[in-house]
N, C-alpha and C positions, 0 to 999 in steps of 0.2 A: 621242613626236616624230612630227610630221606629215611623211609622205614621199610622193613621187610616183614611179611606175614608168612609163617610157616603153616600151610595147610596140611596137617598130618592125619589125613583121612584113613591111612593105612598104617600109621605108626610113624616112628622116627628112630634113626640110629645115626652113628656117626659118619658112616660111609654115604649114607642117603643124603644127609646134610651137605657133606663135601660135594657130592655129585649134583645136587641141586644148584649150589653156588656156581660151579663150574657150567652147568647148563645155562645159568643166568648171566654168564659173561665173564667169570674169573678166568683169567688167563693162565693156561696150563704151565707155561714156560716160567712165568713169574712165580706160580705156586712152588714149583720144584726148586726154582733159585733160592725162594726164601727158606723152604724147608731144608735145603743144603746146609744152612747155618747151624742147624742142630747137630749135636755130637751123637749122631745116630746113623748107623751103617748097616748094610746087608739086606737091602729091601730094594724093590723095584716098584714105582707108582705109575700107574697109567690109567686111562679113562678112555671110554668109548661109548659111541652113540648106540642106543638099543631102542627097540619099539616094543612097548608094553601095552596091550589091549589097543593097538592102533595110535598110542601116544608116543612121540619122539622123547627120549630122556637120555640122561647120562649115568653110566655106571662106573663107579670107581673100583679098582682093583689095585691090591698091595700084595705083592708076593715076598715073603719073608725067609731069609736063610734059616731053616729049621734047626740048625745047630747053635743059633744064637741063644743066649740067656734072657728070657723075656720078663722076668720077675724083678721088679723095682720097688722100693719104698718111695713114699711121698716126696722126701728131700732129695733124692736122686732125680727125680722128674722135675722138681721145682728149680733145682740148681742147673740143669740142663737148659731150661727154658730162660733163667735168668742170665745165662752166660751166652746166649744164642746171638745177641746183638739184633733181634728182631725190633720192630717198632715197639714203643712203650705200650701202645694200646693192645697190640696183639699178645704182648707179655702178660699184661694185667687180665685180659680176657681168659686166657689159657690157664693162668695161674688160679683165677676164681673158679674155673671148672674142676680143676684137679683137687682143689681144697674142698669143694663140695662133694667130689667123690670120696675123698678120704674120710670126711666126717660122717658119711653115710656108711661106708664099709666098717669104719670103726664101731659105730653104734650097733650094726647088725652083728658084728663078730665079739663084741664085748671088750675092746681094746681102745686105745688113743690113736688119733690120725698119723702121728709120728711112725707108729709101729705096723701100720697097715701094710700089708705085702701084696701089692696089685699082682693080679694074675691076669686074666684075660683084658681087663681094663688097662693094665700097664703094658700090655704087649705093643710091639712096635706099630702094628696096624691101627691100634686104637690112638696111640699117641700121635700118630700123623693125621687120623681124622679129625681130632680135636683141634691141635694147633693149625692144622690146614684150613678148617672151617673158620678159626679166628682170623687167619690170614684173609680169607675170602671176604669176611664181613668188613674188614679194615679196607681191603683193596677196592671193594665196591661202594665205600663210602656210607655204609648203613650205620645209622646213629641209634636206631631203636628197633629192637626185635619183639615181635609179639607171635605167639603161637595158638593153633586151634585146641580145644579140649582133646585130650589123648586117648585113643581106644587101647584098652588092655586086653591081650589075649590070656589064655589060661592053658595049663598042662605042666609038664616038667621037663627040665633040661639037666644034662650032666655038665658040671664045671669042675674046677680044681678042688673044690671042696666036697664034690660028690653030687648027688641028685638033689636038685632044688626046686621049688615050685616056682611057676610063672604067674605074675611078674616076679621077676628076681628080688628077693629081699632088699637089695641095694637100691633098685628101681622104685620099689614101693616107697623107701624112706625118702628118696630124693623128690618124689612127686607128692609129699604130705602137703595138703592144703590146696592142691592145684585140681581143676576140674579134670575128670576122667570118665569113662564110661566102658561097659563091657563090649568087647569085639566079639563078633559073630562066630569066629573060627578060633581053634587052638593054635598055640604057637606064639613065639616071643615077638610082640610087635613094637615094644618100646624097650630099647636096650639101656643098661646102665649109662652107657656113653651119650645116648641120645637124651636120656633123662637128665643127665649132668649138664648138657649144653642148655636145655630148656630151664632148669633150676637156677643156673648161673647167670644166664644172659638175657632170658626173656622178661621183659618189663611187666608183661601181663598175659593172661590166658583167656581167650574169648573169641568171639565172631570176628570176621575180617573187618578191620577198622576203616573208617573213611579215608580213601587215598586214591591217588591218580596212579594206578599201576602203569609202569613204564616198560618193565619186562617180567616175564614169567618163566621160571625154570623148573624141571622135574629131575629129580634124583631117584635112581631105580635100586630098589632092595635086590637081595640075590635069591630070595625065597618066592617060588611061585604061589600065589593065592587065588582065591576065587575072585576077589576084587583086584584092580591094578595095584601092585605093591610098588607105590610111588610117594615120594614126599614132594609137595608142590610148594614153591616159594614164589610170592608176589613182591616185587621191588618197585618203589614209587615214592612219590611226594605225599605226606600227610596233608589232609584237607581239614580246614578249621570247620568243625560243625558244632557252634555253641548250643543248638538246641538238641544235640544227641541225648537219647534216653541213657542215663547213666546210673540211675538208682532204682530200686524196687521198693514199694510200701507194701509191708504185711499188715493186714488189719483183722482182727478178731473181737467178737463180742462175748464177754464172759460175765455169767450171772450167778455162779454157783461156787466161787473159790474164797478160801479163807484169805481175807485181806493182808494177813501177815506175810503171805507168799510173794506178794507183788515186789517188795524191795529186793528179795533175793533174785527173782526172775529178772528184774532190771539190771542188776549187777552182772548177771550172766550174759545177758544180751549185749550189753556195752563191751564186755571183755570179749565177746565173739567178734566184735567189729561194727556193731550197730552204730550208725551215725547219730540217730536221735530215738528215743523211746519216750512215748507219751501215753497217759492214762487219763481218759475223758468220761466223767460220770454221765449216764444217760438212763432213759427209761425204755424198756423193750416190751415185747407183747405181754399181755396179761398184767400190765402196769408194774412189771418187775423192775427194780433197780438193777443196773448192770455197769459195766466198765468196758469201754472201748479202747483197746490195747492197739496202739499203732507203732510200727517199727520201721525206720527208713534204714535200708541197707544199700551198701555199695554193690553194684553188679558183680557176681562170683561168690558172694557170701550169702545170699538168700537161702540157699538150701540150709546150710549150717544153722542160721538164725532160726528158720522155720522148725526145724528139728527140736531146738531148745524150746521154743514155744509149745509145741505139741506135747513135748515130755514133761516140761515143768508146770505147765498150767492144766486147767481142766477143759480147755478148748478142744472141740472135736473136728475143728477145720478152721481155714483162714482164707483171706482174700488177698490176691497179689495185684499191685497196681503199677505199672512201669511208668517212670517220670523222668524228667529232666530237671537240672537245678542250674541256677547262677550263683556263683560265689565271688564275692569281693576278695581282692588280693588281701592277705592279712600279714600284718606286721605288729611286734610287741616292742615297745619302748619303755624307758623309765623317766620319770619326772621327779623333781625334789619339790616337796610341799612340807614346810614347817620343819626342815632338817631330815624328814624321812622320804625314802625311796617308795614311789607308787608305781607299780606296772600298770601300763595303759595298752590295750589292744587296739590297733587301728585297722578300719576297713578302707581299702583304697580302690579307686576306679580311674584308671587312666592316669595313674600316679598322683591322683590328688585324694585328700582325706575326704571320705564319705560319711564315716561312723566313727566315733570316740567311745571306747568303753573301758573306764577305770577298772582295775581289778578289785573285786568286793573285799576280799580278805585284807588287802593292803589299806584299803580305805577305812575299813572297819577298825583295824589295829590302830592307826593314827587317830581316829575319831575317839577311841577309849583312851589313849594316852594323852591326848591334847585337850579334850573337853569340847572340840568342834563339832557341831552337828554333823552327822554323815552326810547329809545332802550338801553341806557347804565343802565337805572334803572333796566330794564328786565335782562341784562346781569348780574348785580350785584346780584340780587335775586337769579338767577339760580346757580350762583358761591356759593352764601351762602348755598344754599341747599346741593350742591355737597361736601361742606366743613364740613357739620355737622358729 
């Protein structure tokens, strides 16, 4: 599988994304030809090689006729994309980005997506950055997009609505639930356009994945910073790493909490994305009875789950253990036993059944209705699967 990793050490914007794709091999003539399908006029798109801190990069420039009306509603943009004749994947990616933008803007301004009046984001240059980036991903054959945690600058910026704080409210909304961190300098490092590309197209946020990098490109931003204002893209083939560490185990010993709280705590942990929560009774120092709380978390959610444990329990600290896991392929089927449907979960390895697990509630219901022992219902369900 061909994948791309966006290393956003200085942030991300639409023009930096498009610049990185051009630097990585997107053909400029092809890009301009595809963009000409849009009912969009009065602009000049160009790209040039620049050197930033000794690193060769590509900077995209879009000059727009200032007399053009740049404010558009969501439906105007979506109709233009749908009627463009661009490849279906480009249309679906572009539509997904603008949908995310509209929903974020609507929530920030207290309206509905259809009534959102795009200002900076709806301007010609931003439309070209977004759709151009989708054309680049399609042209380069990228099937999966991953991004690094995003640095967020601080300060204020003037926009069509007045003075707003940074990160911009729409950017903050788009990045909800995604890993971010504080940037060392003031200024806008993640634009709404860049945030929308990440929110709509990136399948995960984290460290660089296991991959054979075939090409690396750099997209240059327009603002000079203390560090190189570049977006780096790695493009290559994904490498199968079955032993990759993909989970975090959080553990803590609790010996002074009201037992009634555990049920509520477990519910909150599962709702936050915990894969498994266990409570193990044990004896600790001074022969005091205690409970070992262990939570298995997917990478990227450990901080959220850790905060819940520290807020909702009496724990003063916890232990992190990084781990890998092996999972069977899962499939759910139905079998008929005594005229009743029983759901059965199958664990598959190399296409063959390794485990059979009839659904407890279905088996219990049939046992109560038919008078058959519960263990007999289980046996019949397993036999029915083996006879398929």
